[in-house]
C-alpha positions, 0 to 999 in steps of 0.5 A: 546502505542496504545489503545487496542480498537483503535488497534482492529478497525485497523485490518480491510480491510481499513488498506490495502487501501494504495495500492490504493494510488499507483495507484490513484484509489478511488474505495476503496470499492472493497476489499474482505478478504479470511479468510478461511485459519485462520491466513493466510488471503489474500486480493483480490482487485476487481476493476471496471476497472478504473485502474490508476487514476490521476498522478497529484493528490495524494489522501491522505485520502487513508492513513487515517487508517494508520495515525489514527492507526499507525500499519503496517505489517512488512512483507508488509513494508519489501516487499515495502522497497525492491521494493522501493530500486530497484525502483518501477517505474523501475520494473513496466516499465520493466515488461511492456516492455517485448516484448509484442505487447501491447502498454505501458499502463502506461505513465511516469507520472504515474510511477513517481507518483507511486514512489512519493506516496510510499515515502509519505507512508514511510513518514507517517510510519516514523511519526508513528514510531517516535511517537510510536516506531518501535515495537509499529507500526510494527506488526510481522506477522511471514511472511518472 
């Protein structure tokens, strides 16, 4: 089981940095937590406009909080797993191809990188689960 002192450090905004892994954006300091709703907190990603970074480089240091803490919200995992099964890059590509007159903003290499990075995240979670069990890693936040 994870030490309570370590676990208390793991409930900050840094644990959600894995979203930055998907887009390859290293501007991780642009996060705000909306906590005025009590337990139903929300994170808002404030970006400086860099958008998607390099598709040929996976910045794995973004996953350090997950590797160190080995905690993850079950509802987040469940949502990510659903889009993984449907093909996250396919869903993104379809959403960009909706008849808009704008040019496609993501090249195919970015879409491939997003799927690859999601698999990297799942591999890290798998390592955590093998070490601490599902119950020790997944936080049941009561959100379906």
